[in-house]
N, C-alpha and C positions, 0 to 999 in steps of 0.2 A: 395557638396555646399561646395566650401573652404572658410572660414574666415580672415580677415586680424586684424592681429596683431596688438595690439596697448598698450604701454607702462600701457597703464593705464588698460587694461587686463592682464597684465602680474604682476600684484599685488593682483588680487582683489580674493575674495574669498569666495563662493555660500555655504551656507547652507543649509540644507536640498533638499529632492527630487524634492521638487515645486519647487525649484531656479534654480535647475539643470536643470527641465525638462525646465521650462519658459524661462532660456538660450536658451538651444537646438534647443526650437520651437516642444518641442515634449510632449508626453505624460507621466506622470509618470511612469504608468506603462509599457511601452516603454524604459523608462530609464533603468527602475530598470532590466529587460530582458538585456538592452544592456549591464549592466555591469556582469549576470552573464554567457550571452555567447558572446561578445563581445568585454570584457572587456573594460568597459567603464569607467578613471581612476577619483573612489571618492577615498576618505578616510574617514573609521571612529575611533569615538576615543574607543582607548587602544584595537584597534583590532578587535573589539566584531562584531559578525556575523549581529544581529539583529541593534548596536547602530545606530544612525544620522548620516547620510554622509555630509561630504566637499567635495567639488570640485575648482580647479581654472579654471578660466574662460583659462586663457593660455592652462595646460593640457586638458580642451575640447579644446581649440581648435584646439589643434598638433593634436588631435586622429579624430577632422572629415577631417582634410584635408590628414589623412594619410587615409580615409575614402576606398579610391580607393587601394590602397596596400594591404590590409586586406584581408585576403583570404573570400571570400561570400559563404554559404553554397551552395553548386550543387545538384540537388535536378536530381535526376536518372529516368528513365523511365522506368518501364521494361519490358525488352522484353517479347513479345507474345511467350507463347509456342507451339510450334507444336501440331497437333491434334491428334499425336501416345503420347506424354508426357504426355497431357491433359487426356487424355485413363486413360494413365497408372498410374495417379497422382490418378483418380475418384476411379479406380478399387482398389489399393491398400488402399484409405479412406473408402470401401462399404468392404470389406475385417474387416479391423479394426475396423468400426463400429458397425458389424456381430458380430466379438471376443466380445466386449463389452457388447454386449447386453447379450451372452451367460456366459458372466463373471455374468454380473449385476444377468442373474439371478441362479447363480448357490447360490452366496452373500445375495442373498434374502429370499433361498429357508433356507444357516445357518441359519439365523438369525431368519426364522421363530423355526426352531428344537432349536436354541436355546430358543429361550422365551417359548416353550415349559414345554423345561424342566425345567425351573426355574422355571416356575407354577406348576410343578408338584413338586418341591423343598419345594417351599412355601409353598404349600397342607398339605407335608407330616410334616413340619416343626409346620403347625397350630395347628395338627393332636394330635404331640406330646408334643406341650405344652398344650392342652387340657387333655391330659392325664395326667401329670408331676401338673395342678392342684387339677385334682380329687385327683392324688396320696394325694398331700400332704393336702389335704380338709379332705381325711380320715384320715389319719396319727394326724391329730389335734386335729377330734370329737376321733379317739379311744385315745390318748392321752388325751382328758379331762376326756372323761369317767374312765378312767385308773387314777386317779391322782382325781378326784371328788369322790371318794368310800371308 
């Protein structure tokens, strides 16, 4: 959809995404996407990435007129794989799944063992703390008995 450039469009400045989108007869998100993917000619204040945008009608007209020359994205269709290749991929993925399942079982066992060792250590520490407290209480009682006499 080529646009005719007029002397008026060469000096007119559009401010903001809304004006740019309205001028191009597109949605705001569409022109924002075109800025990212197709180099829509907009400028930002101070070169900041999130600043408000401005564009001249002349730049936009030139961009629209150059549309056939821009490289449009080409979608490629994946080539169907041969049955033998598909079978090989399936076998590989099944073997990998089996390996991962065994690895997960091994790691689960390791984790259970580590948790049990941790529980045992906590029980030992808890017993040790009780013994230490009992000793301190006995020592304090004996100290008080000796010093009070």
